[in-house]
C-alpha positions, -999 to +999 in steps of 0.1 A: -234-454+217-253-431+195-258-397+212-291-391+192-306-423+207-295-412+242-310-378+238-344-393+228-346-413+260-358-384+283-383-374+257-398-409+255-399-411+293-418-378+294-443-390+269-449-422+287-453-406+321-476-377+312-509-370+295-517-342+271-541-323+295-515-327+323-488-311+301-508-285+282-534-271+307-532-257+342-537-280+373-560-254+390-589-232+380-597-198+395-632-198+411-648-168+427-672-172+456-695-144+468-721-145+495-749-123+508-741-113+534-703-112+527-678-127+552-690-163+552-663-189+559-655-210+529-648-247+533-634-266+504-638-304+508-641-299+545-610-276+549-615-238+557-598-218+529-610-182+536-640-159+536-663-145+510-657-127+487-627-147+475-612-162+444-598-197+451-574-218+430-593-250+429-574-282+419-588-300+390-602-335+399-625-361+385-652-356+411-666-321+414-652-303+445-677-293+472-678-260+490-697-251+522-704-216+533-709-210+570-716-178+589-729-172+624-767-166+625-772-182+591-778-217+578-748-232+561-750-236+523-734-263+502-722-257+467-710-284+443-686-268+418-695-276+382-668-292+360-667-305+325-644-325+302-611-308+294-610-308+255-572-308+256-574-344+268-588-354+234-552-354+223-548-385+244-563-405+215-528-403+200-511-417+231-536-436+252-515-441+284-518-403+287-555-407+293-548-428+324-524-401+336-549-373+329-576-392+347-554-399+377-543-363+381-578-348+375-565-329+345-591-346+323-617-323+339-618-285+342-641-259+359-671-250+338-685-223+361-660-197+375-683-174+396-707-185+423-731-163+443-748-177+474-775-159+495-774-173+530-807-179+548-809-163+583-817-187+612-849-179+629-845-162+663-853-186+691-888-181+705-894-177+742-929-180+757 
């Protein structure tokens, strides 16, 4: 058995099982969330992840992630995080199965806005007559 051929097998498997954006770019993006007033609870796709101000590591995905800010005495506010095409994924034209991998892992997209500022609207005080 030729040792050169055997040593190429792991490289070929790695090429088949990964896309360019998956290999050459991070899987998460840092996104900073601020609110007025500060201290609002941050929910990412329905899961509480912390309070403002905060920098989150948001996993790249095909559909834009959704945040919701909630604070007592204020109306909740939804934010859809903006994302765009990850240009590293253009390298997939040389190895098209990588496009499928990048799409499945979300690496084909990346955050396009990294700082969000939300001004929460106070709830009206209940009126008693």
